[in-house]
ROTORLUM-326661 format. One record per atom (N, C-alpha, C, CB): atom name; y, x, z; residue in three letters; chain; residue number from 1. Coordinates in steps of 0.1 Angstrom, whole numbers. Glycine has a CB too. Layout:
# residues N
   at      yy      xx      zz    aa   ch     i
   CA       Y       X       Z   ala    A   NUM
...
END
This chain:
# residues 202
   at      yy      xx      zz    aa   ch     i
    N    1179     943     988   unk    A     1
   CA    1174     931     978   unk    A     1
    C    1186     917     985   unk    A     1
   CB    1151     927     982   unk    A     1
    N    1191     919     992   unk    A     2
   CA    1203     906     994   unk    A     2
    C    1212     903     984   unk    A     2
   CB    1212     906    1004   unk    A     2
    N    1217     920     977   unk    A     3
   CA    1224     921     969   unk    A     3
    C    1222     918     954   unk    A     3
   CB    1227     932     972   unk    A     3
    N    1205     914     954   unk    A     4
   CA    1202     914     937   unk    A     4
    C    1206     897     939   unk    A     4
   CB    1183     919     930   unk    A     4
    N    1209     894     924   unk    A     5
   CA    1213     881     921   unk    A     5
    C    1201     877     913   unk    A     5
   CB    1228     880     913   unk    A     5
    N    1200     865     903   unk    A     6
   CA    1197     861     896   unk    A     6
    C    1200     863     879   unk    A     6
   CB    1197     852     901   unk    A     6
    N    1215     865     881   unk    A     7
   CA    1218     866     867   unk    A     7
    C    1217     882     869   unk    A     7
   CB    1233     859     863   unk    A     7
    N    1213     888     876   unk    A     8
   CA    1211     903     869   unk    A     8
    C    1197     906     866   unk    A     8
   CB    1215     915     878   unk    A     8
    N    1186     897     873   unk    A     9
   CA    1172     897     870   unk    A     9
    C    1173     892     859   unk    A     9
   CB    1164     890     878   unk    A     9
    N    1179     879     854   unk    A    10
   CA    1178     876     838   unk    A    10
    C    1178     889     829   unk    A    10
   CB    1192     868     834   unk    A    10
    N    1195     896     833   unk    A    11
   CA    1199     903     821   unk    A    11
    C    1190     917     823   unk    A    11
   CB    1217     906     821   unk    A    11
    N    1184     922     836   unk    A    12
   CA    1169     931     833   unk    A    12
    C    1160     926     827   unk    A    12
   CB    1163     935     843   unk    A    12
    N    1154     915     829   unk    A    13
   CA    1143     910     816   unk    A    13
    C    1146     905     805   unk    A    13
   CB    1134     902     819   unk    A    13
    N    1159     906     800   unk    A    14
   CA    1165     901     790   unk    A    14
    C    1160     888     785   unk    A    14
   CB    1166     910     781   unk    A    14
    N    1162     878     794   unk    A    15
   CA    1164     865     790   unk    A    15
    C    1174     858     797   unk    A    15
   CB    1152     858     792   unk    A    15
    N    1178     845     788   unk    A    16
   CA    1189     838     791   unk    A    16
    C    1188     832     810   unk    A    16
   CB    1191     826     778   unk    A    16
    N    1200     840     817   unk    A    17
   CA    1202     832     830   unk    A    17
    C    1199     818     831   unk    A    17
   CB    1215     832     835   unk    A    17
    N    1201     810     818   unk    A    18
   CA    1199     795     823   unk    A    18
    C    1182     791     822   unk    A    18
   CB    1208     784     811   unk    A    18
    N    1176     802     817   unk    A    19
   CA    1160     801     812   unk    A    19
    C    1153     803     831   unk    A    19
   CB    1154     818     798   unk    A    19
    N    1160     816     835   unk    A    20
   CA    1161     816     851   unk    A    20
    C    1157     804     859   unk    A    20
   CB    1176     819     856   unk    A    20
    N    1171     801     859   unk    A    21
   CA    1177     790     870   unk    A    21
    C    1165     780     868   unk    A    21
   CB    1194     782     865   unk    A    21
    N    1159     776     858   unk    A    22
   CA    1150     763     850   unk    A    22
    C    1140     767     860   unk    A    22
   CB    1146     762     830   unk    A    22
    N    1137     777     864   unk    A    23
   CA    1119     782     870   unk    A    23
    C    1124     786     884   unk    A    23
   CB    1109     798     860   unk    A    23
    N    1142     785     887   unk    A    24
   CA    1140     795     900   unk    A    24
    C    1154     787     905   unk    A    24
   CB    1139     816     899   unk    A    24
    N    1157     779     918   unk    A    25
   CA    1166     777     922   unk    A    25
    C    1175     788     924   unk    A    25
   CB    1163     770     930   unk    A    25
    N    1172     793     935   unk    A    26
   CA    1176     812     942   unk    A    26
    C    1165     820     936   unk    A    26
   CB    1174     815     963   unk    A    26
    N    1177     837     939   unk    A    27
   CA    1166     844     943   unk    A    27
    C    1155     850     952   unk    A    27
   CB    1169     849     941   unk    A    27
    N    1159     834     958   unk    A    28
   CA    1146     838     975   unk    A    28
    C    1134     828     972   unk    A    28
   CB    1155     831     997   unk    A    28
    N    1138     818     961   unk    A    29
   CA    1126     812     956   unk    A    29
    C    1117     822     944   unk    A    29
   CB    1131     798     948   unk    A    29
    N    1123     825     939   unk    A    30
   CA    1117     841     930   unk    A    30
    C    1108     850     939   unk    A    30
   CB    1131     853     925   unk    A    30
    N    1117     854     948   unk    A    31
   CA    1106     862     957   unk    A    31
    C    1100     855     964   unk    A    31
   CB    1110     872     965   unk    A    31
    N    1096     844     969   unk    A    32
   CA    1082     835     975   unk    A    32
    C    1073     840     960   unk    A    32
   CB    1086     812     977   unk    A    32
    N    1076     832     951   unk    A    33
   CA    1066     831     942   unk    A    33
    C    1060     849     938   unk    A    33
   CB    1073     822     930   unk    A    33
    N    1065     854     936   unk    A    34
   CA    1058     869     936   unk    A    34
    C    1053     872     943   unk    A    34
   CB    1065     879     935   unk    A    34
    N    1062     868     960   unk    A    35
   CA    1050     874     972   unk    A    35
    C    1037     867     967   unk    A    35
   CB    1053     868     992   unk    A    35
    N    1036     854     965   unk    A    36
   CA    1024     848     961   unk    A    36
    C    1014     853     951   unk    A    36
   CB    1027     836     958   unk    A    36
    N    1021     861     944   unk    A    37
   CA    1017     857     929   unk    A    37
    C    1010     878     935   unk    A    37
   CB    1035     851     911   unk    A    37
    N    1017     887     944   unk    A    38
   CA    1011     901     947   unk    A    38
    C     994     895     955   unk    A    38
   CB    1024     912     960   unk    A    38
    N     997     882     962   unk    A    39
   CA     984     879     969   unk    A    39
    C     975     875     961   unk    A    39
   CB     985     870     978   unk    A    39
    N     977     866     952   unk    A    40
   CA     967     865     944   unk    A    40
    C     959     879     936   unk    A    40
   CB     973     856     935   unk    A    40
    N     971     888     931   unk    A    41
   CA     963     898     925   unk    A    41
    C     953     908     933   unk    A    41
   CB     971     904     918   unk    A    41
    N     962     906     947   unk    A    42
   CA     946     917     956   unk    A    42
    C     936     906     961   unk    A    42
   CB     951     930     974   unk    A    42
    N     938     893     959   unk    A    43
   CA     926     886     962   unk    A    43
    C     912     889     950   unk    A    43
   CB     932     870     964   unk    A    43
    N     915     894     936   unk    A    44
   CA     910     900     931   unk    A    44
    C     900     913     933   unk    A    44
   CB     917     900     926   unk    A    44
    N     910     919     940   unk    A    45
   CA     903     932     938   unk    A    45
    C     897     932     958   unk    A    45
   CB     918     948     932   unk    A    45
    N     884     940     957   unk    A    46
   CA     878     944     969   unk    A    46
    C     869     957     967   unk    A    46
   CB     869     932     975   unk    A    46
    N     870     967     979   unk    A    47
   CA     866     976     980   unk    A    47
    C     852     981     971   unk    A    47
   CB     867     975     991   unk    A    47
    N     848     994     968   unk    A    48
   CA     834     998     965   unk    A    48
    C     825     994     980   unk    A    48
   CB     834    1015     960   unk    A    48
    N     820     986     986   unk    A    49
   CA     814     982     997   unk    A    49
    C     799     988     997   unk    A    49
   CB     815     966     997   unk    A    49
    N     797     998    1009   unk    A    50
   CA     786    1006    1010   unk    A    50
    C     784    1002    1022   unk    A    50
   CB     787    1020    1008   unk    A    50
    N     769    1001    1022   unk    A    51
   CA     763     994    1035   unk    A    51
    C     763    1002    1045   unk    A    51
   CB     750     991    1034   unk    A    51
    N     774    1005    1051   unk    A    52
   CA     778    1015    1068   unk    A    52
    C     767    1011    1074   unk    A    52
   CB     795    1009    1080   unk    A    52
    N     765    1017    1085   unk    A    53
   CA     755    1013    1097   unk    A    53
    C     763    1008    1104   unk    A    53
   CB     747    1023    1105   unk    A    53
    N     777    1013    1105   unk    A    54
   CA     789    1008    1118   unk    A    54
    C     799     999    1110   unk    A    54
   CB     799    1022    1128   unk    A    54
    N     795     989    1113   unk    A    55
   CA     806     976    1110   unk    A    55
    C     823     985    1111   unk    A    55
   CB     804     959    1126   unk    A    55
    N     826     992    1118   unk    A    56
   CA     837     996    1123   unk    A    56
    C     842    1007    1108   unk    A    56
   CB     833    1002    1139   unk    A    56
    N     832    1008    1102   unk    A    57
   CA     835    1014    1086   unk    A    57
    C     835    1010    1077   unk    A    57
   CB     829    1021    1082   unk    A    57
    N     829     999    1077   unk    A    58
   CA     831     985    1070   unk    A    58
    C     845     981    1066   unk    A    58
   CB     826     973    1080   unk    A    58
    N     848     977    1082   unk    A    59
   CA     863     974    1083   unk    A    59
    C     873     987    1075   unk    A    59
   CB     866     972    1101   unk    A    59
    N     872     996    1082   unk    A    60
   CA     880    1008    1075   unk    A    60
    C     882    1004    1062   unk    A    60
   CB     873    1023    1074   unk    A    60
    N     871    1004    1057   unk    A    61
   CA     874    1005    1037   unk    A    61
    C     877     996    1033   unk    A    61
   CB     863    1009    1027   unk    A    61
    N     876     979    1041   unk    A    62
   CA     886     973    1035   unk    A    62
    C     902     975    1039   unk    A    62
   CB     882     962    1037   unk    A    62
    N     902     980    1046   unk    A    63
   CA     917     984    1053   unk    A    63
    C     926     996    1045   unk    A    63
   CB     914     989    1069   unk    A    63
    N     919    1002    1040   unk    A    64
   CA     921    1014    1031   unk    A    64
    C     924    1007    1017   unk    A    64
   CB     906    1024    1030   unk    A    64
    N     912    1000    1010   unk    A    65
   CA     915     995     999   unk    A    65
    C     930     988     999   unk    A    65
   CB     905     986     995   unk    A    65
    N     934     981    1011   unk    A    66
   CA     951     973    1010   unk    A    66
    C     956     983    1010   unk    A    66
   CB     958     962    1023   unk    A    66
    N     956     994    1014   unk    A    67
   CA     968    1005    1017   unk    A    67
    C     971    1010    1006   unk    A    67
   CB     964    1016    1027   unk    A    67
    N     955    1014     998   unk    A    68
   CA     958    1021     988   unk    A    68
    C     968    1013     976   unk    A    68
   CB     945    1026     983   unk    A    68
    N     963     999     975   unk    A    69
   CA     974     988     967   unk    A    69
    C     985     991     968   unk    A    69
   CB     976     974     972   unk    A    69
    N     994     990     982   unk    A    70
   CA    1004     987     985   unk    A    70
    C    1012    1008     980   unk    A    70
   CB    1003     979    1004   unk    A    70
    N    1003    1015     986   unk    A    71
   CA    1010    1027     982   unk    A    71
    C    1011    1027     964   unk    A    71
   CB    1001    1041     988   unk    A    71
    N    1004    1023     959   unk    A    72
   CA    1007    1019     944   unk    A    72
    C    1014    1013     937   unk    A    72
   CB    1002    1016     940   unk    A    72
    N    1021    1005     942   unk    A    73
   CA    1027     993     937   unk    A    73
    C    1041     991     945   unk    A    73
   CB    1017     979     940   unk    A    73
    N    1051    1000     941   unk    A    74
   CA    1063     997     949   unk    A    74
    C    1070     987     954   unk    A    74
   CB    1069    1000     945   unk    A    74
    N    1069     977     941   unk    A    75
   CA    1076     962     946   unk    A    75
    C    1063     955     955   unk    A    75
   CB    1080     950     930   unk    A    75
    N    1055     957     955   unk    A    76
   CA    1041     948     964   unk    A    76
    C    1049     958     975   unk    A    76
   CB    1018     952     959   unk    A    76
    N    1050     966     979   unk    A    77
   CA    1054     976     990   unk    A    77
    C    1069     970     996   unk    A    77
   CB    1055     993     983   unk    A    77
    N    1079     970     986   unk    A    78
   CA    1087     968     994   unk    A    78
    C    1093     955    1000   unk    A    78
   CB    1095     974     991   unk    A    78
    N    1084     943     992   unk    A    79
   CA    1084     931     990   unk    A    79
    C    1079     922    1003   unk    A    79
   CB    1076     930     978   unk    A    79
    N    1065     929    1005   unk    A    80
   CA    1057     922    1016   unk    A    80
    C    1054     930    1025   unk    A    80
   CB    1045     916    1012   unk    A    80
    N    1062     942    1026   unk    A    81
   CA    1062     954    1040   unk    A    81
    C    1076     958    1042   unk    A    81
   CB    1051     969    1037   unk    A    81
    N    1084     959    1034   unk    A    82
   CA    1095     965    1037   unk    A    82
    C    1107     955    1047   unk    A    82
   CB    1101     969    1021   unk    A    82
    N    1116     967    1053   unk    A    83
   CA    1124     961    1065   unk    A    83
    C    1134     946    1059   unk    A    83
   CB    1137     975    1070   unk    A    83
    N    1138     948    1044   unk    A    84
   CA    1151     939    1041   unk    A    84
    C    1145     926    1037   unk    A    84
   CB    1162     944    1028   unk    A    84
    N    1126     926    1036   unk    A    85
   CA    1125     910    1033   unk    A    85
    C    1124     904    1046   unk    A    85
   CB    1111     905    1024   unk    A    85
    N    1131     892    1042   unk    A    86
   CA    1132     878    1048   unk    A    86
    C    1123     873    1054   unk    A    86
   CB    1135     870    1042   unk    A    86
    N    1119     867    1067   unk    A    87
   CA    1107     866    1069   unk    A    87
    C    1104     852    1064   unk    A    87
   CB    1104     868    1082   unk    A    87
    N    1113     845    1061   unk    A    88
   CA    1103     830    1055   unk    A    88
    C    1097     837    1039   unk    A    88
   CB    1118     810    1050   unk    A    88
    N    1098     848    1032   unk    A    89
   CA    1093     856    1018   unk    A    89
    C    1080     860    1025   unk    A    89
   CB    1104     870    1012   unk    A    89
    N    1079     868    1036   unk    A    90
   CA    1065     873    1038   unk    A    90
    C    1060     863    1042   unk    A    90
   CB    1062     884    1045   unk    A    90
    N    1067     848    1049   unk    A    91
   CA    1056     840    1053   unk    A    91
    C    1050     830    1042   unk    A    91
   CB    1059     834    1065   unk    A    91
    N    1054     835    1030   unk    A    92
   CA    1048     825    1016   unk    A    92
    C    1037     835    1016   unk    A    92
   CB    1060     824     999   unk    A    92
    N    1037     846    1015   unk    A    93
   CA    1022     855    1014   unk    A    93
    C    1015     852    1028   unk    A    93
   CB    1024     875    1012   unk    A    93
    N    1015     853    1037   unk    A    94
   CA    1012     855    1046   unk    A    94
    C     998     845    1053   unk    A    94
   CB    1024     855    1051   unk    A    94
    N    1004     832    1048   unk    A    95
   CA     990     822    1048   unk    A    95
    C     979     821    1042   unk    A    95
   CB     992     813    1045   unk    A    95
    N     984     835    1029   unk    A    96
   CA     974     834    1021   unk    A    96
    C     964     849    1032   unk    A    96
   CB     981     837    1002   unk    A    96
    N     968     854    1039   unk    A    97
   CA     959     864    1046   unk    A    97
    C     946     854    1054   unk    A    97
   CB     971     873    1059   unk    A    97
    N     946     844    1056   unk    A    98
   CA     938     835    1057   unk    A    98
    C     925     835    1049   unk    A    98
   CB     945     824    1054   unk    A    98
    N     929     836    1036   unk    A    99
   CA     917     839    1026   unk    A    99
    C     909     854    1027   unk    A    99
   CB     924     838    1010   unk    A    99
    N     921     863    1028   unk    A   100
   CA     914     875    1032   unk    A   100
    C     907     876    1042   unk    A   100
   CB     921     883    1034   unk    A   100
    N     911     868    1055   unk    A   101
   CA     904     866    1063   unk    A   101
    C     890     863    1059   unk    A   101
   CB     910     858    1069   unk    A   101
    N     889     850    1056   unk    A   102
   CA     875     848    1052   unk    A   102
    C     868     861    1043   unk    A   102
   CB     874     833    1043   unk    A   102
    N     875     867    1034   unk    A   103
   CA     869     875    1024   unk    A   103
    C     862     887    1034   unk    A   103
   CB     880     880    1010   unk    A   103
    N     871     893    1042   unk    A   104
   CA     864     899    1055   unk    A   104
    C     853     893    1062   unk    A   104
   CB     873     900    1064   unk    A   104
    N     856     883    1066   unk    A   105
   CA     846     877    1074   unk    A   105
    C     830     872    1069   unk    A   105
   CB     853     866    1079   unk    A   105
    N     831     870    1054   unk    A   106
   CA     822     866    1048   unk    A   106
    C     813     881    1042   unk    A   106
   CB     828     855    1037   unk    A   106
    N     819     894    1043   unk    A   107
   CA     815     908    1043   unk    A   107
    C     808     913    1054   unk    A   107
   CB     825     915    1042   unk    A   107
    N     812     910    1064   unk    A   108
   CA     806     916    1076   unk    A   108
    C     793     907    1077   unk    A   108
   CB     815     915    1091   unk    A   108
    N     796     894    1073   unk    A   109
   CA     781     888    1073   unk    A   109
    C     773     890    1063   unk    A   109
   CB     779     874    1072   unk    A   109
    N     780     892    1047   unk    A   110
   CA     767     896    1042   unk    A   110
    C     757     911    1046   unk    A   110
   CB     770     896    1027   unk    A   110
    N     760     920    1054   unk    A   111
   CA     762     930    1057   unk    A   111
    C     751     929    1069   unk    A   111
   CB     776     935    1057   unk    A   111
    N     757     926    1078   unk    A   112
   CA     749     924    1093   unk    A   112
    C     744     910    1098   unk    A   112
   CB     759     929    1104   unk    A   112
    N     741     913    1104   unk    A   113
   CA     736     900    1115   unk    A   113
    C     748     897    1125   unk    A   113
   CB     721     905    1124   unk    A   113
    N     757     887    1118   unk    A   114
   CA     769     890    1130   unk    A   114
    C     769     876    1142   unk    A   114
   CB     787     892    1121   unk    A   114
    N     771     880    1154   unk    A   115
   CA     767     870    1163   unk    A   115
    C     781     854    1160   unk    A   115
   CB     766     879    1182   unk    A   115
    N     775     846    1167   unk    A   116
   CA     781     836    1164   unk    A   116
    C     799     835    1170   unk    A   116
   CB     771     825    1169   unk    A   116
    N     807     830    1159   unk    A   117
   CA     816     833    1167   unk    A   117
    C     826     819    1169   unk    A   117
   CB     823     846    1160   unk    A   117
    N     838     818    1178   unk    A   118
   CA     844     804    1175   unk    A   118
    C     850     797    1162   unk    A   118
   CB     854     803    1183   unk    A   118
    N     856     810    1159   unk    A   119
   CA     863     811    1141   unk    A   119
    C     863     829    1140   unk    A   119
   CB     885     802    1138   unk    A   119
    N     852     829    1134   unk    A   120
   CA     852     843    1127   unk    A   120
    C     866     847    1114   unk    A   120
   CB     836     843    1119   unk    A   120
    N     869     836    1111   unk    A   121
   CA     877     835    1098   unk    A   121
    C     893     841    1102   unk    A   121
   CB     876     818    1093   unk    A   121
    N     897     833    1114   unk    A   122
   CA     906     837    1123   unk    A   122
    C     907     846    1129   unk    A   122
   CB     908     831    1130   unk    A   122
    N     895     853    1137   unk    A   123
   CA     898     863    1142   unk    A   123
    C     893     876    1133   unk    A   123
   CB     893     861    1153   unk    A   123
    N     891     875    1117   unk    A   124
   CA     895     887    1106   unk    A   124
    C     908     887    1102   unk    A   124
   CB     888     886    1093   unk    A   124
    N     913     872    1104   unk    A   125
   CA     928     871    1098   unk    A   125
    C     938     878    1108   unk    A   125
   CB     933     853    1096   unk    A   125
    N     937     879    1123   unk    A   126
   CA     943     885    1129   unk    A   126
    C     945     901    1131   unk    A   126
   CB     940     881    1135   unk    A   126
    N     929     904    1125   unk    A   127
   CA     927     921    1125   unk    A   127
    C     934     921    1114   unk    A   127
   CB     910     930    1124   unk    A   127
    N     937     915    1103   unk    A   128
   CA     944     920    1090   unk    A   128
    C     960     923    1091   unk    A   128
   CB     942     908    1079   unk    A   128
    N     960     911    1104   unk    A   129
   CA     974     906    1102   unk    A   129
    C     981     923    1114   unk    A   129
   CB     977     884    1110   unk    A   129
    N     972     926    1121   unk    A   130
   CA     972     937    1130   unk    A   130
    C     976     947    1117   unk    A   130
   CB     957     940    1139   unk    A   130
    N     969     951    1112   unk    A   131
   CA     969     966    1101   unk    A   131
    C     983     964    1092   unk    A   131
   CB     951     967    1088   unk    A   131
    N     987     949    1092   unk    A   132
   CA     999     948    1083   unk    A   132
    C    1009     951    1092   unk    A   132
   CB    1001     933    1075   unk    A   132
    N    1012     950    1104   unk    A   133
   CA    1022     953    1112   unk    A   133
    C    1023     969    1110   unk    A   133
   CB    1021     948    1126   unk    A   133
    N    1016     978    1116   unk    A   134
   CA    1011     992    1110   unk    A   134
    C    1016    1000    1100   unk    A   134
   CB    1000     991    1105   unk    A   134
    N    1014     988    1089   unk    A   135
   CA    1016     992    1073   unk    A   135
    C    1032     993    1076   unk    A   135
   CB    1011     978    1059   unk    A   135
    N    1036     979    1080   unk    A   136
   CA    1051     979    1081   unk    A   136
    C    1062     987    1085   unk    A   136
   CB    1053     972    1087   unk    A   136
    N    1060     993    1097   unk    A   137
   CA    1062    1005    1104   unk    A   137
    C    1063    1014    1098   unk    A   137
   CB    1056    1007    1111   unk    A   137
    N    1052    1022    1089   unk    A   138
   CA    1049    1031    1082   unk    A   138
    C    1063    1030    1071   unk    A   138
   CB    1033    1031    1077   unk    A   138
    N    1062    1016    1065   unk    A   139
   CA    1073    1016    1057   unk    A   139
    C    1081    1017    1059   unk    A   139
   CB    1074    1011    1051   unk    A   139
    N    1089    1014    1075   unk    A   140
   CA    1098    1012    1075   unk    A   140
    C    1107    1029    1079   unk    A   140
   CB    1099     999    1084   unk    A   140
    N    1096    1033    1080   unk    A   141
   CA    1100    1049    1087   unk    A   141
    C    1098    1058    1077   unk    A   141
   CB    1090    1055    1099   unk    A   141
    N    1087    1057    1068   unk    A   142
   CA    1083    1068    1058   unk    A   142
    C    1087    1061    1041   unk    A   142
   CB    1064    1070    1060   unk    A   142
    N    1089    1048    1038   unk    A   143
   CA    1092    1044    1025   unk    A   143
    C    1073    1040    1020   unk    A   143
   CB    1102    1059    1015   unk    A   143
    N    1064    1047    1026   unk    A   144
   CA    1048    1043    1023   unk    A   144
    C    1042    1045    1035   unk    A   144
   CB    1040    1052    1012   unk    A   144
    N    1027    1040    1032   unk    A   145
   CA    1021    1036    1042   unk    A   145
    C    1010    1050    1043   unk    A   145
   CB    1014    1021    1039   unk    A   145
    N    1015    1061    1052   unk    A   146
   CA    1011    1078    1060   unk    A   146
    C     995    1076    1059   unk    A   146
   CB    1017    1080    1081   unk    A   146
    N     989    1082    1059   unk    A   147
   CA     977    1084    1065   unk    A   147
    C     971    1080    1081   unk    A   147
   CB     977    1098    1065   unk    A   147
    N     982    1084    1088   unk    A   148
   CA     983    1083    1104   unk    A   148
    C     987    1072    1106   unk    A   148
   CB     991    1093    1113   unk    A   148
    N     993    1063    1100   unk    A   149
   CA     996    1053    1100   unk    A   149
    C     983    1041    1096   unk    A   149
   CB    1006    1055    1093   unk    A   149
    N     980    1047    1085   unk    A   150
   CA     965    1041    1080   unk    A   150
    C     958    1043    1089   unk    A   150
   CB     957    1048    1068   unk    A   150
    N     954    1055    1098   unk    A   151
   CA     945    1053    1108   unk    A   151
    C     951    1046    1121   unk    A   151
   CB     941    1067    1111   unk    A   151
    N     961    1047    1121   unk    A   152
   CA     964    1033    1136   unk    A   152
    C     961    1018    1133   unk    A   152
   CB     985    1032    1142   unk    A   152
    N     964    1016    1120   unk    A   153
   CA     959    1004    1113   unk    A   153
    C     943    1003    1116   unk    A   153
   CB     962    1004    1095   unk    A   153
    N     939    1012    1115   unk    A   154
   CA     924    1007    1111   unk    A   154
    C     917    1009    1128   unk    A   154
   CB     915    1018    1096   unk    A   154
    N     926    1016    1135   unk    A   155
   CA     923    1019    1150   unk    A   155
    C     925    1002    1159   unk    A   155
   CB     937    1031    1155   unk    A   155
    N     936     995    1151   unk    A   156
   CA     940     985    1157   unk    A   156
    C     933     971    1152   unk    A   156
   CB     953     986    1155   unk    A   156
    N     925     973    1140   unk    A   157
   CA     922     962    1135   unk    A   157
    C     909     962    1144   unk    A   157
   CB     922     962    1120   unk    A   157
    N     901     973    1141   unk    A   158
   CA     885     975    1147   unk    A   158
    C     890     975    1161   unk    A   158
   CB     875     991    1144   unk    A   158
    N     898     976    1168   unk    A   159
   CA     895     971    1187   unk    A   159
    C     895     960    1190   unk    A   159
   CB     906     975    1198   unk    A   159
    N     904     953    1177   unk    A   160
   CA     908     940    1182   unk    A   160
    C     893     928    1180   unk    A   160
   CB     925     935    1172   unk    A   160
    N     887     933    1169   unk    A   161
   CA     875     929    1164   unk    A   161
    C     869     934    1174   unk    A   161
   CB     871     933    1152   unk    A   161
    N     866     940    1181   unk    A   162
   CA     858     949    1188   unk    A   162
    C     855     941    1203   unk    A   162
   CB     866     964    1189   unk    A   162
    N     866     930    1204   unk    A   163
   CA     867     924    1214   unk    A   163
    C     854     908    1210   unk    A   163
   CB     885     923    1217   unk    A   163
    N     851     909    1197   unk    A   164
   CA     845     893    1197   unk    A   164
    C     827     904    1188   unk    A   164
   CB     860     875    1182   unk    A   164
    N     827     914    1187   unk    A   165
   CA     818     920    1179   unk    A   165
    C     812     934    1188   unk    A   165
   CB     825     923    1165   unk    A   165
    N     798     934    1189   unk    A   166
   CA     792     945    1200   unk    A   166
    C     797     959    1191   unk    A   166
   CB     772     944    1202   unk    A   166
    N     793     969    1200   unk    A   167
   CA     796     983    1190   unk    A   167
    C     788     983    1179   unk    A   167
   CB     792     998    1197   unk    A   167
    N     777     980    1180   unk    A   168
   CA     761     984    1167   unk    A   168
    C     757     967    1164   unk    A   168
   CB     742     997    1178   unk    A   168
    N     760     963    1155   unk    A   169
   CA     756     953    1147   unk    A   169
    C     740     952    1143   unk    A   169
   CB     765     953    1136   unk    A   169
    N     728     950    1143   unk    A   170
   CA     720     950    1129   unk    A   170
    C     720     946    1119   unk    A   170
   CB     712     947    1128   unk    A   170
    N     718     957    1109   unk    A   171
   CA     721     953    1095   unk    A   171
    C     712     947    1087   unk    A   171
   CB     724     963    1089   unk    A   171
    N     716     938    1080   unk    A   172
   CA     708     930    1071   unk    A   172
    C     695     938    1067   unk    A   172
   CB     717     926    1057   unk    A   172
    N     683     931    1059   unk    A   173
   CA     677     943    1050   unk    A   173
    C     684     938    1038   unk    A   173
   CB     660     945    1047   unk    A   173
    N     686     934    1031   unk    A   174
   CA     693     936    1017   unk    A   174
    C     712     934    1016   unk    A   174
   CB     685     924    1007   unk    A   174
    N     715     939    1011   unk    A   175
   CA     732     940    1010   unk    A   175
    C     736     939     997   unk    A   175
   CB     739     955    1015   unk    A   175
    N     747     932     996   unk    A   176
   CA     752     934     981   unk    A   176
    C     764     941     982   unk    A   176
   CB     755     920     973   unk    A   176
    N     763     949     971   unk    A   177
   CA     769     962     968   unk    A   177
    C     791     957     963   unk    A   177
   CB     757     970     950   unk    A   177
    N     788     948     962   unk    A   178
   CA     803     941     956   unk    A   178
    C     802     929     951   unk    A   178
   CB     809     950     943   unk    A   178
    N     814     920     952   unk    A   179
   CA     818     907     951   unk    A   179
    C     817     899     940   unk    A   179
   CB     830     906     954   unk    A   179
    N     807     894     938   unk    A   180
   CA     801     883     921   unk    A   180
    C     821     883     917   unk    A   180
   CB     791     856     926   unk    A   180
    N     824     885     907   unk    A   181
   CA     839     879     903   unk    A   181
    C     849     884     907   unk    A   181
   CB     840     867     905   unk    A   181
    N     848     894     915   unk    A   182
   CA     859     906     919   unk    A   182
    C     855     922     916   unk    A   182
   CB     862     905     936   unk    A   182
    N     872     928     910   unk    A   183
   CA     869     936     910   unk    A   183
    C     867     946     922   unk    A   183
   CB     874     938     904   unk    A   183
    N     860     959     917   unk    A   184
   CA     853     970     930   unk    A   184
    C     862     982     929   unk    A   184
   CB     834     975     927   unk    A   184
    N     864     988     937   unk    A   185
   CA     876    1000     934   unk    A   185
    C     874    1008     945   unk    A   185
   CB     893     995     934   unk    A   185
    N     875    1020     946   unk    A   186
   CA     876    1029     959   unk    A   186
    C     889    1029     966   unk    A   186
   CB     872    1044     956   unk    A   186
    N     888    1036     976   unk    A   187
   CA     899    1033     986   unk    A   187
    C     916    1044     979   unk    A   187
   CB     892    1040    1006   unk    A   187
    N     910    1056     969   unk    A   188
   CA     916    1061     967   unk    A   188
    C     918    1059     952   unk    A   188
   CB     913    1069     973   unk    A   188
    N     915    1051     946   unk    A   189
   CA     919    1045     928   unk    A   189
    C     926    1038     929   unk    A   189
   CB     909    1037     919   unk    A   189
    N     938    1043     929   unk    A   190
   CA     950    1032     928   unk    A   190
    C     953    1028     913   unk    A   190
   CB     965    1039     933   unk    A   190
    N     947    1036     905   unk    A   191
   CA     951    1033     892   unk    A   191
    C     949    1017     889   unk    A   191
   CB     943    1042     883   unk    A   191
    N     933    1012     889   unk    A   192
   CA     936     998     884   unk    A   192
    C     943     991     894   unk    A   192
   CB     924     991     881   unk    A   192
    N     952     993     903   unk    A   193
   CA     961     982     909   unk    A   193
    C     973     977     900   unk    A   193
   CB     966     988     922   unk    A   193
    N     971     984     889   unk    A   194
   CA     984     987     882   unk    A   194
    C     982     976     868   unk    A   194
   CB     986    1007     876   unk    A   194
    N     980     961     875   unk    A   195
   CA     977     951     861   unk    A   195
    C     991     942     861   unk    A   195
   CB     961     938     864   unk    A   195
    N    1000     945     867   unk    A   196
   CA    1013     936     869   unk    A   196
    C    1023     946     866   unk    A   196
   CB    1014     929     883   unk    A   196
    N    1028     944     857   unk    A   197
   CA    1044     953     853   unk    A   197
    C    1051     951     867   unk    A   197
   CB    1056     944     836   unk    A   197
    N    1059     963     873   unk    A   198
   CA    1063     960     885   unk    A   198
    C    1079     963     889   unk    A   198
   CB    1054     969     894   unk    A   198
    N    1086     958     891   unk    A   199
   CA    1099     956     892   unk    A   199
    C    1110     960     905   unk    A   199
   CB    1098     945     890   unk    A   199
    N    1111     973     906   unk    A   200
   CA    1116     978     919   unk    A   200
    C    1130     964     923   unk    A   200
   CB    1123     996     915   unk    A   200
    N    1130     962     940   unk    A   201
   CA    1132     951     945   unk    A   201
    C    1141     959     954   unk    A   201
   CB    1120     943     949   unk    A   201
    N    1143     970     956   unk    A   202
   CA    1150     974     965   unk    A   202
    C    1172     972     962   unk    A   202
   CB    1143     989     965   unk    A   202
END
């Protein structure tokens, strides 16, 4: 990534370099903007939620959907999880995980009677960060998120949340099957994730 320059990107995109510099002062600014765009795209994707009896399975489905997205999109995987990405670029997208923490928290509360917590959104945010750590390790070692590391990500996230949630939560009488206004997908359906033209950043 450090070897890529704005003129190289302009040439690849077949646009004048002056136009590129008009929007981005340097390539790191472009990467930050792309990182935010990726998280915006991910926020429009939700797993096909099944009213699992165990909240751990619900969290697992949420994390599996995230892994399927990254494994289907090389650019997103390299930029947000890759070892060559600078810390400040990852942080540009990291703050958006709070938004995903809110989504996961609302999802759990829509299906189960969740006990009152001091900050459920923050707890879910940390759980997602734990999963992302395993994702990053897997990308570093294997280039993708392997099934083994995905299982470890789910174990780490659910184990963390188990500090705040009891092993079994009472289910609500009626559970929404999907989020209004959000696309839904099974964890293995990577095709619908291809809504953005991807460019390798390796």
